[in-house]
N, C-alpha and C positions, 0 to 999 in steps of 0.2 A: 504494500500500500504506500509506504514511504517512498520507495523507489519510483513508483508511478507518479506520485505527487511531485517529486523532484524533476522528473522528465517534463511534466506539464509546466512547471515553473520555469524550467530552462528554456522550453519552447516559447513561452510567453516573453521571456527576457530577450531571446533572439529576435522574435517578431517585433518587439518594441524597438530594439536597436536598429533593425532594418528600416522600420518606419521612420525613425529619427534621421536616418541617412537618406532614404529615397524620397520621402514625401517633399522635403524642401527642394529636391532636384527635379520634380515632375514638371514644373513650369518651363524648364529648359526645352522640353519636347514640343512646346506650343509657342515658342517665341516667334514673333513676327516683327519686322522692321517698323519702327515708330512711324515712318513715312507712309505706311499703308493706311494709317488711321488719321494722321494729321501732318499737314505740310505748312511751311511758312507762307507760301504763296499758292493761291488756287485751292482746289479741292483734292483730297486724297483719293486713291482708288477705292478704298472701303466706303468712304462717304458717297462717292458716285454710285457705287453698287447698291447701297442701302436706299439712296434717293430714287434710283431707277425703279425699284420695286414699288415704292409709294406713289411715284408719278404715274406708273402704270395703272394703279387702282383708280386714279382720278381721270384717266383718259379712256378707260374701258368701263362703261356703266354697268354691264352685267357682272363683271368681276368685282367692282366696288360694292354692288348690292349684296353679293354673296358674302364678302368679307365683313361688311358692316352688320349684316344680319347675324353672323356668327358672334361678333362682339356684343351686340345688343342682347342676345339671349343670356349672356352671362352678366353683363353690366352696361347700362346705357352710358355711363361715364366714359367707358373705353372708347365709344364712338366719338364723344365730344373731345376727349383729350387727344385722340388720334388726329383730330382736325387741328386743334390748337398747337400741339407740339410740332406738327408738320409745317404749319404756317411760320412758326418762329424759326424752325430750321431752314426753311426756304429763304427767309429774310437774311439769315447769316450767309447762306450759300450765294445769294444774289450779290451780296457785298464782296464776297471773296472771288466770285467768278463772273465778272461783268459780261462775258460773251454769252452766258446762259441766262442772264438777268431777265430778258423778255419772257422766256419760258417760265421761269420761276414766278414772275409777277402774275402771269396769266393763271397759274395754278393757285397762287395765293388768293386772287380775286374770286376764282371759282369756289374755293373752299369757304371763304368768308361769306360770299353771297348766299351760298346754299345753307350755311349755318344760320345766318340771320333770317332767311326765309322760313326754315323749320322752326326756329324759336318763335317767330311771329305767328306761324300757322298752327303749330301744335302746342305752344306754351312752354314755359321753362321746364315743366316736369318731364318733357320729352327726353332731356339729357340728364336727368337725375335718377338715382336709384329709387325703387318703389316706396321705401320708407319715408320719402319726402312728403308723401300724402298721409302719413299716419297721424300727424298732429298739426296744429296751426303754428305758423311762424309768429314769434313774439311781436316783431315789428310788422305792421300792416301798411300798405298792401304787401304781400309776400314777394321777396326777391332773394335770389341766391348770389351771394358775393362770389362764390366759386365760378358761376357762369358769367356774371357781369364783368368780373375782373379779367378772366381769360379772354373773353370776347374783346374787351377794351385793349388788351395787350396785343391781340391779333391785329386790330385796326391800327394801333400805334406802330407796330413792327412794319406793317405794309407801308405806312407813310414815311418811316425812316428811310426805307429803300428808295422810294420815289413817291412824291406827293400824288394823291388822288383826291381831287376836290370833293367827290361824292362822299368820301369817308370822313372828311373833316367834321361836318355837323353830327354824324353818327357817333364819332368818338367823343366829341365835346358833350353831347347830350348824355351819353352813358356815364362819363366820368363825373359830370356835374350832379347827376342823380345819385351816384355812389357817395360823393362828398356830402350831399344834403342828408342822406340817411345816416352817415357817420355823425353828423352834427346833431342829429336828433337823439342820439344815444349818449347819455352822460359818460359811459365807459368807453366810448369810441370803438365799439365792437359791432360787427354785423354778422348775421347768420348765413351759413352756406346751406344748411339743412335746418329744419325746425328746432329751435332752441340749441343749435350747435354752432359755435364760432371756432373756425379753424385758424390757428395762428400762422400756419404756413401761407394761407391765402392773404392774411393781413400783411405779412412781410412782402408778399408778391406785389402788393399795391404800393409799397415803398419803391420797389423796383420799377413799377409802372410810372410813378411820378418822375423818377429819374429819366426814364425813356422818353416821356413826354417833353421834358426839358430839353433833351438832346434833339428830339425830332423837330421841336419848334425852332431851335437854333439853326439846324440844318436847312429847314425850309426857308427861314428868313435869309440865310446866307445865299441860297440859290436865287 
């Protein structure tokens, strides 16, 4: 019995020693040049590869519908964030790759316009999880800072790349409405879901204010 226990302990010790040696070395088998992911000028190969897939979704309606339906079955937020994060990414890409800027601007406009249309047509709950309807919002009429903030950031990002007059009043109206609601709350907090205030979203609005400052300066300079 003792001999067997010793063999087991010895085996575990050897396994632990091997793990200590090999596990820290595993990443060497997956090393890729940094330039595949980021370059000082232009876009990296990996960035172009990832972008090509998402651009395909927005140029092929049938494929887009299939993918969006898959996301919405699990979480309607994924549909919304897939739009917002793509618009922000395209804004960065347009600034780094002027040759492709017209394509990226068209895609940004398409995504923004469809998102605004769905928000107006279906209401804010279209992009929220079902529990958004489980209770009333403390502040009335109900608004989600999560939605309003990310849509505002989409509009602002688009205007940073290149001004679009149609988006200026849309952005101004949405930001002014957010500010007005903040001012009504003595704690300067707004809900993203009923009686839920997400600090991540609050912080993102600080980023939005900085972006608006930059975009205004760039537009005036032009």
